[in-house]
C-alpha positions in Angstrom: 149.7 122.7 135.4 146.2 121.5 136.4 145.0 118.4 134.9 141.5 117.5 134.1 139.6 114.1 135.1 138.7 112.1 132.2 134.9 111.4 131.9 133.9 107.4 132.3 132.5 107.3 128.7 133.2 109.6 126.1 130.3 111.6 124.7 130.1 110.3 120.8 127.1 110.5 118.5 124.9 107.7 118.5 125.8 105.3 115.4 123.3 105.6 112.5 123.3 102.1 111.5 124.8 98.6 112.8 124.2 97.2 116.5 122.9 100.0 118.3 120.0 100.0 121.0 117.4 101.6 118.6 117.8 98.8 116.0 118.0 96.3 118.4 114.6 97.2 120.1 113.0 97.8 116.6 114.2 94.4 115.2 112.8 92.6 118.7 109.4 94.5 118.2 109.3 93.5 114.4 109.8 89.8 115.3 107.2 89.6 118.0 104.7 91.2 115.7 106.0 88.2 113.0 105.6 85.7 115.2 102.2 86.8 116.2 100.6 87.4 113.0 101.9 83.7 112.2 99.8 82.4 115.0 96.9 84.3 113.7 97.3 83.1 110.1 97.7 79.4 111.8 94.9 79.5 113.9 92.3 81.6 111.5 93.2 79.1 108.3 93.4 75.9 110.2 96.7 75.2 108.6 100.2 75.9 109.2 102.4 79.1 107.6 104.2 76.5 105.5 100.8 75.3 104.2 99.3 78.7 103.9 102.4 79.9 101.9 101.9 76.8 99.6 105.5 75.1 100.5 104.2 72.1 102.4 
């Protein structure tokens, strides 16, 4: 009887939702773009984002 050696990690398909590498990378990029846009709004309008939105 010959035994095959198991692979270190199973070959599973990448999940389409939940915590996966693509979702985390996309979320990080969206957060960076949002932060830069908030800084641009503040610099160009002379008031903070809350003031620009009318919340302050």
